[in-house]
py3Dmol code that shows the C-alpha trace and the ligand (Angstrom):
import py3Dmol

protein = """\
ATOM      1  CA  UNK A   1      45.831  14.092 -65.204  1.00  0.00           C
ATOM      2  CA  UNK A   2      43.738  11.013 -64.417  1.00  0.00           C
ATOM      3  CA  UNK A   3      43.924  10.236 -60.682  1.00  0.00           C
ATOM      4  CA  UNK A   4      46.180   7.356 -59.688  1.00  0.00           C
ATOM      5  CA  UNK A   5      43.302   6.221 -57.462  1.00  0.00           C
ATOM      6  CA  UNK A   6      39.828   7.454 -56.618  1.00  0.00           C
ATOM      7  CA  UNK A   7      37.293   6.465 -54.035  1.00  0.00           C
ATOM      8  CA  UNK A   8      33.822   7.565 -53.058  1.00  0.00           C
ATOM      9  CA  UNK A   9      31.623   6.231 -50.299  1.00  0.00           C
ATOM     10  CA  UNK A  10      28.698   8.558 -50.861  1.00  0.00           C
ATOM     11  CA  UNK A  11      29.956  10.597 -47.919  1.00  0.00           C
ATOM     12  CA  UNK A  12      33.006  12.043 -49.636  1.00  0.00           C
ATOM     13  CA  UNK A  13      35.146  11.753 -52.774  1.00  0.00           C
ATOM     14  CA  UNK A  14      38.864  10.976 -52.568  1.00  0.00           C
ATOM     15  CA  UNK A  15      41.180  11.340 -55.580  1.00  0.00           C
ATOM     16  CA  UNK A  16      44.903  10.600 -55.387  1.00  0.00           C
ATOM     17  CA  UNK A  17      47.304  12.015 -58.005  1.00  0.00           C
ATOM     18  CA  UNK A  18      50.865  11.058 -58.811  1.00  0.00           C
ATOM     19  CA  UNK A  19      52.311  14.414 -57.798  1.00  0.00           C
ATOM     20  CA  UNK A  20      51.471  17.990 -56.742  1.00  0.00           C
ATOM     21  CA  UNK A  21      51.427  19.247 -60.339  1.00  0.00           C
ATOM     22  CA  UNK A  22      48.745  16.757 -61.407  1.00  0.00           C
ATOM     23  CA  UNK A  23      46.846  17.504 -58.210  1.00  0.00           C
ATOM     24  CA  UNK A  24      46.899  21.226 -59.048  1.00  0.00           C
ATOM     25  CA  UNK A  25      45.700  20.551 -62.616  1.00  0.00           C
ATOM     26  CA  UNK A  26      42.779  18.464 -61.351  1.00  0.00           C
ATOM     27  CA  UNK A  27      41.871  21.023 -58.699  1.00  0.00           C
ATOM     28  CA  UNK A  28      41.829  23.777 -61.327  1.00  0.00           C
ATOM     29  CA  UNK A  29      39.594  21.636 -63.540  1.00  0.00           C
ATOM     30  CA  UNK A  30      37.228  21.017 -60.607  1.00  0.00           C
ATOM     31  CA  UNK A  31      37.010  24.774 -59.946  1.00  0.00           C
ATOM     32  CA  UNK A  32      36.465  25.473 -63.654  1.00  0.00           C
ATOM     33  CA  UNK A  33      33.756  22.820 -63.965  1.00  0.00           C
ATOM     34  CA  UNK A  34      32.001  24.236 -60.927  1.00  0.00           C
ATOM     35  CA  UNK A  35      32.104  27.743 -62.361  1.00  0.00           C
ATOM     36  CA  UNK A  36      30.535  26.525 -65.614  1.00  0.00           C
ATOM     37  CA  UNK A  37      27.508  25.158 -63.687  1.00  0.00           C
ATOM     38  CA  UNK A  38      24.223  26.785 -64.672  1.00  0.00           C
ATOM     39  CA  UNK A  39      24.379  28.797 -61.477  1.00  0.00           C
ATOM     40  CA  UNK A  40      23.144  32.373 -61.556  1.00  0.00           C
ATOM     41  CA  UNK A  41      26.658  33.313 -60.571  1.00  0.00           C
ATOM     42  CA  UNK A  42      29.213  30.876 -59.170  1.00  0.00           C
ATOM     43  CA  UNK A  43      31.004  31.755 -55.946  1.00  0.00           C
ATOM     44  CA  UNK A  44      34.356  30.240 -55.012  1.00  0.00           C
ATOM     45  CA  UNK A  45      36.003  30.490 -51.596  1.00  0.00           C
ATOM     46  CA  UNK A  46      39.808  30.330 -51.794  1.00  0.00           C
ATOM     47  CA  UNK A  47      42.247  29.431 -49.014  1.00  0.00           C
ATOM     48  CA  UNK A  48      45.861  30.477 -48.701  1.00  0.00           C
ATOM     49  CA  UNK A  49      48.793  28.102 -48.704  1.00  0.00           C
ATOM     50  CA  UNK A  50      51.203  26.652 -51.226  1.00  0.00           C
ATOM     51  CA  UNK A  51      49.017  23.741 -52.320  1.00  0.00           C
ATOM     52  CA  UNK A  52      45.978  25.902 -53.141  1.00  0.00           C
ATOM     53  CA  UNK A  53      48.233  28.516 -54.756  1.00  0.00           C
ATOM     54  CA  UNK A  54      49.495  25.964 -57.288  1.00  0.00           C
ATOM     55  CA  UNK A  55      45.896  25.249 -58.317  1.00  0.00           C
ATOM     56  CA  UNK A  56      45.109  28.975 -58.705  1.00  0.00           C
ATOM     57  CA  UNK A  57      48.139  29.338 -60.962  1.00  0.00           C
ATOM     58  CA  UNK A  58      46.682  26.570 -63.180  1.00  0.00           C
ATOM     59  CA  UNK A  59      43.171  27.991 -62.998  1.00  0.00           C
ATOM     60  CA  UNK A  60      44.086  31.293 -64.634  1.00  0.00           C
ATOM     61  CA  UNK A  61      44.911  29.386 -67.818  1.00  0.00           C
ATOM     62  CA  UNK A  62      41.461  27.746 -68.036  1.00  0.00           C
ATOM     63  CA  UNK A  63      38.296  29.012 -69.711  1.00  0.00           C
ATOM     64  CA  UNK A  64      35.695  30.095 -67.128  1.00  0.00           C
ATOM     65  CA  UNK A  65      32.740  32.481 -67.210  1.00  0.00           C
ATOM     66  CA  UNK A  66      34.893  34.882 -65.209  1.00  0.00           C
ATOM     67  CA  UNK A  67      32.430  37.739 -65.658  1.00  0.00           C
ATOM     68  CA  UNK A  68      29.973  35.786 -63.465  1.00  0.00           C
ATOM     69  CA  UNK A  69      32.430  34.474 -60.873  1.00  0.00           C
ATOM     70  CA  UNK A  70      32.661  35.947 -57.358  1.00  0.00           C
ATOM     71  CA  UNK A  71      35.704  34.827 -55.361  1.00  0.00           C
ATOM     72  CA  UNK A  72      36.318  35.335 -51.648  1.00  0.00           C
ATOM     73  CA  UNK A  73      39.078  34.439 -49.182  1.00  0.00           C
ATOM     74  CA  UNK A  74      38.533  31.799 -46.510  1.00  0.00           C
ATOM     75  CA  UNK A  75      41.008  33.320 -44.090  1.00  0.00           C
ATOM     76  CA  UNK A  76      43.527  36.089 -43.760  1.00  0.00           C
ATOM     77  CA  UNK A  77      46.548  36.978 -41.745  1.00  0.00           C
ATOM     78  CA  UNK A  78      46.935  40.222 -39.757  1.00  0.00           C
ATOM     79  CA  UNK A  79      48.810  41.927 -42.596  1.00  0.00           C
ATOM     80  CA  UNK A  80      47.987  44.459 -45.334  1.00  0.00           C
ATOM     81  CA  UNK A  81      47.140  43.301 -48.845  1.00  0.00           C
ATOM     82  CA  UNK A  82      50.614  44.087 -50.206  1.00  0.00           C
ATOM     83  CA  UNK A  83      52.386  42.051 -47.506  1.00  0.00           C
ATOM     84  CA  UNK A  84      54.073  38.821 -48.747  1.00  0.00           C
ATOM     85  CA  UNK A  85      52.075  36.817 -46.196  1.00  0.00           C
ATOM     86  CA  UNK A  86      48.694  38.128 -47.308  1.00  0.00           C
ATOM     87  CA  UNK A  87      46.396  35.392 -48.648  1.00  0.00           C
ATOM     88  CA  UNK A  88      44.330  38.009 -50.453  1.00  0.00           C
ATOM     89  CA  UNK A  89      47.510  39.414 -51.969  1.00  0.00           C
ATOM     90  CA  UNK A  90      48.678  35.947 -53.068  1.00  0.00           C
ATOM     91  CA  UNK A  91      45.298  35.131 -54.651  1.00  0.00           C
ATOM     92  CA  UNK A  92      45.219  38.511 -56.414  1.00  0.00           C
ATOM     93  CA  UNK A  93      48.764  38.162 -57.757  1.00  0.00           C
ATOM     94  CA  UNK A  94      48.326  34.505 -58.754  1.00  0.00           C
ATOM     95  CA  UNK A  95      44.866  34.754 -60.254  1.00  0.00           C
ATOM     96  CA  UNK A  96      42.877  37.976 -60.280  1.00  0.00           C
ATOM     97  CA  UNK A  97      45.594  40.187 -61.705  1.00  0.00           C
ATOM     98  CA  UNK A  98      45.217  37.929 -64.754  1.00  0.00           C
ATOM     99  CA  UNK A  99      41.489  37.181 -65.087  1.00  0.00           C
ATOM    100  CA  UNK A 100      38.380  39.407 -64.965  1.00  0.00           C
ATOM    101  CA  UNK A 101      36.513  37.721 -62.095  1.00  0.00           C
ATOM    102  CA  UNK A 102      35.037  39.646 -59.162  1.00  0.00           C
ATOM    103  CA  UNK A 103      37.540  39.194 -56.354  1.00  0.00           C
ATOM    104  CA  UNK A 104      36.712  40.238 -52.777  1.00  0.00           C
ATOM    105  CA  UNK A 105      39.949  40.552 -50.771  1.00  0.00           C
ATOM    106  CA  UNK A 106      39.956  40.839 -46.988  1.00  0.00           C
ATOM    107  CA  UNK A 107      40.903  44.307 -45.718  1.00  0.00           C
ATOM    108  CA  UNK A 108      42.930  43.992 -42.532  1.00  0.00           C
ATOM    109  CA  UNK A 109      42.694  46.660 -39.838  1.00  0.00           C
ATOM    110  CA  UNK A 110      44.224  46.917 -36.357  1.00  0.00           C
ATOM    111  CA  UNK A 111      40.769  46.115 -34.934  1.00  0.00           C
ATOM    112  CA  UNK A 112      40.565  42.411 -35.853  1.00  0.00           C
ATOM    113  CA  UNK A 113      36.927  42.040 -34.822  1.00  0.00           C
ATOM    114  CA  UNK A 114      35.908  45.065 -36.897  1.00  0.00           C
ATOM    115  CA  UNK A 115      37.848  43.754 -39.912  1.00  0.00           C
ATOM    116  CA  UNK A 116      36.105  40.382 -39.612  1.00  0.00           C
ATOM    117  CA  UNK A 117      32.686  41.994 -39.255  1.00  0.00           C
ATOM    118  CA  UNK A 118      33.333  44.197 -42.282  1.00  0.00           C
ATOM    119  CA  UNK A 119      34.299  41.157 -44.361  1.00  0.00           C
ATOM    120  CA  UNK A 120      31.269  39.202 -43.228  1.00  0.00           C
ATOM    121  CA  UNK A 121      29.178  42.152 -44.361  1.00  0.00           C
ATOM    122  CA  UNK A 122      30.948  42.063 -47.729  1.00  0.00           C
ATOM    123  CA  UNK A 123      30.205  38.331 -48.044  1.00  0.00           C
ATOM    124  CA  UNK A 124      26.480  38.927 -47.488  1.00  0.00           C
ATOM    125  CA  UNK A 125      26.498  41.143 -50.581  1.00  0.00           C
ATOM    126  CA  UNK A 126      27.156  38.244 -52.967  1.00  0.00           C
ATOM    127  CA  UNK A 127      26.920  34.864 -51.190  1.00  0.00           C
ATOM    128  CA  UNK A 128      23.383  33.537 -51.693  1.00  0.00           C
ATOM    129  CA  UNK A 129      21.199  33.040 -48.625  1.00  0.00           C
ATOM    130  CA  UNK A 130      20.811  29.387 -47.637  1.00  0.00           C
ATOM    131  CA  UNK A 131      18.598  27.696 -45.036  1.00  0.00           C
ATOM    132  CA  UNK A 132      20.858  28.648 -42.119  1.00  0.00           C
ATOM    133  CA  UNK A 133      22.467  31.823 -43.456  1.00  0.00           C
ATOM    134  CA  UNK A 134      24.964  32.473 -46.230  1.00  0.00           C
ATOM    135  CA  UNK A 135      25.549  29.512 -48.542  1.00  0.00           C
ATOM    136  CA  UNK A 136      28.950  29.493 -50.272  1.00  0.00           C
ATOM    137  CA  UNK A 137      29.278  27.636 -53.581  1.00  0.00           C
ATOM    138  CA  UNK A 138      32.559  25.759 -53.905  1.00  0.00           C
ATOM    139  CA  UNK A 139      35.215  26.314 -51.222  1.00  0.00           C
ATOM    140  CA  UNK A 140      38.873  25.319 -51.659  1.00  0.00           C
ATOM    141  CA  UNK A 141      40.686  24.505 -48.403  1.00  0.00           C
ATOM    142  CA  UNK A 142      44.164  23.410 -47.446  1.00  0.00           C
ATOM    143  CA  UNK A 143      45.003  21.407 -44.311  1.00  0.00           C
ATOM    144  CA  UNK A 144      47.851  22.120 -41.906  1.00  0.00           C
ATOM    145  CA  UNK A 145      49.967  19.443 -40.200  1.00  0.00           C
ATOM    146  CA  UNK A 146      48.009  20.167 -37.010  1.00  0.00           C
ATOM    147  CA  UNK A 147      44.657  19.574 -38.734  1.00  0.00           C
ATOM    148  CA  UNK A 148      43.751  23.248 -39.085  1.00  0.00           C
ATOM    149  CA  UNK A 149      41.858  24.419 -42.114  1.00  0.00           C
ATOM    150  CA  UNK A 150      41.317  28.037 -43.144  1.00  0.00           C
ATOM    151  CA  UNK A 151      42.498  29.683 -39.909  1.00  0.00           C
ATOM    152  CA  UNK A 152      40.462  27.380 -37.690  1.00  0.00           C
ATOM    153  CA  UNK A 153      43.315  26.044 -35.574  1.00  0.00           C
ATOM    154  CA  UNK A 154      42.740  23.283 -32.991  1.00  0.00           C
ATOM    155  CA  UNK A 155      41.571  24.562 -29.592  1.00  0.00           C
ATOM    156  CA  UNK A 156      41.045  28.154 -30.724  1.00  0.00           C
ATOM    157  CA  UNK A 157      38.007  30.253 -29.888  1.00  0.00           C
ATOM    158  CA  UNK A 158      36.668  30.552 -33.445  1.00  0.00           C
ATOM    159  CA  UNK A 159      35.747  26.851 -33.339  1.00  0.00           C
ATOM    160  CA  UNK A 160      33.034  27.717 -30.824  1.00  0.00           C
ATOM    161  CA  UNK A 161      31.304  30.204 -33.152  1.00  0.00           C
ATOM    162  CA  UNK A 162      27.828  28.940 -34.056  1.00  0.00           C
ATOM    163  CA  UNK A 163      26.225  32.027 -35.609  1.00  0.00           C
ATOM    164  CA  UNK A 164      28.604  34.329 -37.482  1.00  0.00           C
ATOM    165  CA  UNK A 165      30.238  33.333 -40.767  1.00  0.00           C
ATOM    166  CA  UNK A 166      33.546  35.199 -40.454  1.00  0.00           C
ATOM    167  CA  UNK A 167      35.376  36.094 -37.239  1.00  0.00           C
ATOM    168  CA  UNK A 168      38.680  37.197 -35.758  1.00  0.00           C
ATOM    169  CA  UNK A 169      40.558  34.314 -34.151  1.00  0.00           C
ATOM    170  CA  UNK A 170      43.495  34.705 -31.732  1.00  0.00           C
ATOM    171  CA  UNK A 171      45.987  31.900 -32.420  1.00  0.00           C
ATOM    172  CA  UNK A 172      48.147  31.444 -29.273  1.00  0.00           C
ATOM    173  CA  UNK A 173      50.946  29.399 -30.837  1.00  0.00           C
ATOM    174  CA  UNK A 174      51.365  32.044 -33.518  1.00  0.00           C
ATOM    175  CA  UNK A 175      50.744  34.892 -31.047  1.00  0.00           C
ATOM    176  CA  UNK A 176      48.764  36.464 -33.853  1.00  0.00           C
ATOM    177  CA  UNK A 177      45.270  37.349 -34.960  1.00  0.00           C
ATOM    178  CA  UNK A 178      43.801  35.606 -37.936  1.00  0.00           C
ATOM    179  CA  UNK A 179      40.511  36.337 -39.700  1.00  0.00           C
ATOM    180  CA  UNK A 180      38.643  33.208 -40.711  1.00  0.00           C
ATOM    181  CA  UNK A 181      35.488  31.660 -42.073  1.00  0.00           C
ATOM    182  CA  UNK A 182      33.751  29.779 -39.286  1.00  0.00           C
ATOM    183  CA  UNK A 183      32.573  26.172 -39.141  1.00  0.00           C
ATOM    184  CA  UNK A 184      28.948  27.190 -39.873  1.00  0.00           C
ATOM    185  CA  UNK A 185      29.975  29.010 -43.053  1.00  0.00           C
ATOM    186  CA  UNK A 186      32.324  26.305 -44.335  1.00  0.00           C
ATOM    187  CA  UNK A 187      29.885  23.506 -43.509  1.00  0.00           C
ATOM    188  CA  UNK A 188      27.097  25.373 -45.363  1.00  0.00           C
ATOM    189  CA  UNK A 189      29.111  25.288 -48.622  1.00  0.00           C
ATOM    190  CA  UNK A 190      27.597  23.385 -51.521  1.00  0.00           C
ATOM    191  CA  UNK A 191      30.969  21.754 -52.114  1.00  0.00           C
ATOM    192  CA  UNK A 192      34.272  21.755 -50.191  1.00  0.00           C
ATOM    193  CA  UNK A 193      37.481  20.620 -51.935  1.00  0.00           C
ATOM    194  CA  UNK A 194      40.494  19.919 -49.714  1.00  0.00           C
ATOM    195  CA  UNK A 195      43.852  20.113 -51.489  1.00  0.00           C
ATOM    196  CA  UNK A 196      46.733  18.402 -49.684  1.00  0.00           C
ATOM    197  CA  UNK A 197      50.208  17.486 -50.937  1.00  0.00           C
ATOM    198  CA  UNK A 198      53.497  16.307 -49.489  1.00  0.00           C
ATOM    199  CA  UNK A 199      54.712  13.436 -47.330  1.00  0.00           C
ATOM    200  CA  UNK A 200      54.707  15.745 -44.290  1.00  0.00           C
ATOM    201  CA  UNK A 201      50.904  15.728 -44.461  1.00  0.00           C
ATOM    202  CA  UNK A 202      50.489  11.924 -44.643  1.00  0.00           C
ATOM    203  CA  UNK A 203      49.913  11.481 -40.898  1.00  0.00           C
ATOM    204  CA  UNK A 204      47.362  14.269 -40.541  1.00  0.00           C
ATOM    205  CA  UNK A 205      45.483  13.154 -43.656  1.00  0.00           C
ATOM    206  CA  UNK A 206      45.230   9.608 -42.267  1.00  0.00           C
ATOM    207  CA  UNK A 207      44.132  10.931 -38.868  1.00  0.00           C
ATOM    208  CA  UNK A 208      41.495  13.235 -40.367  1.00  0.00           C
ATOM    209  CA  UNK A 209      40.127  10.724 -42.883  1.00  0.00           C
ATOM    210  CA  UNK A 210      40.499   7.456 -41.001  1.00  0.00           C
ATOM    211  CA  UNK A 211      40.820   8.436 -37.347  1.00  0.00           C
ATOM    212  CA  UNK A 212      38.136   9.413 -34.873  1.00  0.00           C
ATOM    213  CA  UNK A 213      38.998  13.058 -34.419  1.00  0.00           C
ATOM    214  CA  UNK A 214      37.472  16.485 -33.907  1.00  0.00           C
ATOM    215  CA  UNK A 215      40.271  18.340 -35.623  1.00  0.00           C
ATOM    216  CA  UNK A 216      38.894  21.330 -37.566  1.00  0.00           C
ATOM    217  CA  UNK A 217      39.498  19.784 -41.014  1.00  0.00           C
ATOM    218  CA  UNK A 218      37.741  16.587 -39.878  1.00  0.00           C
ATOM    219  CA  UNK A 219      34.694  18.477 -38.619  1.00  0.00           C
ATOM    220  CA  UNK A 220      34.300  20.388 -41.901  1.00  0.00           C
ATOM    221  CA  UNK A 221      34.796  17.238 -43.988  1.00  0.00           C
ATOM    222  CA  UNK A 222      32.359  15.215 -41.887  1.00  0.00           C
ATOM    223  CA  UNK A 223      29.627  17.878 -41.641  1.00  0.00           C
ATOM    224  CA  UNK A 224      29.582  19.494 -45.059  1.00  0.00           C
ATOM    225  CA  UNK A 225      27.322  18.155 -47.791  1.00  0.00           C
ATOM    226  CA  UNK A 226      29.779  17.396 -50.594  1.00  0.00           C
ATOM    227  CA  UNK A 227      33.399  17.053 -49.450  1.00  0.00           C
ATOM    228  CA  UNK A 228      36.163  16.067 -51.868  1.00  0.00           C
ATOM    229  CA  UNK A 229      39.784  15.361 -51.013  1.00  0.00           C
ATOM    230  CA  UNK A 230      42.382  15.803 -53.757  1.00  0.00           C
ATOM    231  CA  UNK A 231      45.743  14.440 -52.609  1.00  0.00           C
ATOM    232  CA  UNK A 232      49.047  13.623 -54.131  1.00  0.00           C
ATOM    233  CA  UNK A 233      50.503  10.148 -53.491  1.00  0.00           C
ATOM    234  CA  UNK A 234      52.802  11.459 -50.753  1.00  0.00           C
ATOM    235  CA  UNK A 235      49.957  12.987 -48.763  1.00  0.00           C
ATOM    236  CA  UNK A 236      47.881   9.819 -49.221  1.00  0.00           C
ATOM    237  CA  UNK A 237      50.727   7.501 -48.122  1.00  0.00           C
ATOM    238  CA  UNK A 238      49.217   6.939 -44.680  1.00  0.00           C
ATOM    239  CA  UNK A 239      45.773   5.933 -45.913  1.00  0.00           C
ATOM    240  CA  UNK A 240      44.644   2.336 -45.831  1.00  0.00           C
ATOM    241  CA  UNK A 241      42.453   2.772 -48.920  1.00  0.00           C
ATOM    242  CA  UNK A 242      44.981   4.573 -51.136  1.00  0.00           C
TER     243      UNK A 242
END
"""
ligand_1 = """\
17
LIG
C 46.697 29.877 -44.497
C 45.773 28.885 -45.117
C 45.940 27.553 -44.432
C 46.560 26.636 -45.470
C 47.076 25.366 -44.842
C 47.769 24.483 -45.879
O 46.333 31.027 -44.271
O 47.865 29.477 -44.324
O 44.530 29.293 -45.313
O 44.749 27.009 -43.939
O 45.581 26.328 -46.466
O 47.985 25.718 -43.828
O 48.830 25.200 -46.460
P 49.921 24.421 -47.392
O 49.133 23.836 -48.525
O 50.888 25.502 -47.793
O 50.535 23.357 -46.514
"""
view = py3Dmol.view(width=600, height=400)
view.addModel(protein, "pdb")
view.setStyle({"model": 0}, {"cartoon": {"style": "trace"}})
view.addModel(ligand_1, "xyz")
view.setStyle({"model": 1}, {"stick": {}})
view.zoomTo()
view.show()
């Protein structure tokens, strides 16, 4: 599972793996190592998506102090928990139906703003307070081909949020509401790990990591204190350094 290449410039860590399976193994190990820290209780923020899901499937087979772990969801679709598109449902089925950690799913309701406010209130119950508000521990994020991360899509209103940690976000090109962690909450995390795989992501990864861009994934990576990018070779194909 050793990375095919790794790189760190003190601003972020980049590890490139031969394929998505090795990437998922390494991501699971990174989550497990974080959870074994001597933290009072580790918190992990988990995104939806196929790449993160593969890592969660690996994680359930690893030894963690699950009784101390609190897990939350970085973003949710406008669907109930038992819907196939629910991120909370996917994380529960992939991981928390199998391990005894404390999982905090998002409860969707027709009033998107109320659902987001209710979840933010839930987060305050277990995310430690940091200098500027809630401070997540480790957060796992995926990246879309458009540079979105969580459900912070380019040119959507949630990107303007400077105070709240979790909001409802209308996504015009999907014609749908999403609930999402905001930039302030994601940037406040003690560690953010981006998981990206597949040749179809090579261009966006190169743009986010080597371009001069304000795409949501680039802002989080640039502003947070300890960003790590775990890629497979296909997703790293557009990078000069890889
Ligand atoms: C979602 C996710 C989203 C996802 C990326 C990457 O709700 O879909 O939170 O941000 O992580 O779109 O997904 P893939 O890894 O499946 O490309």
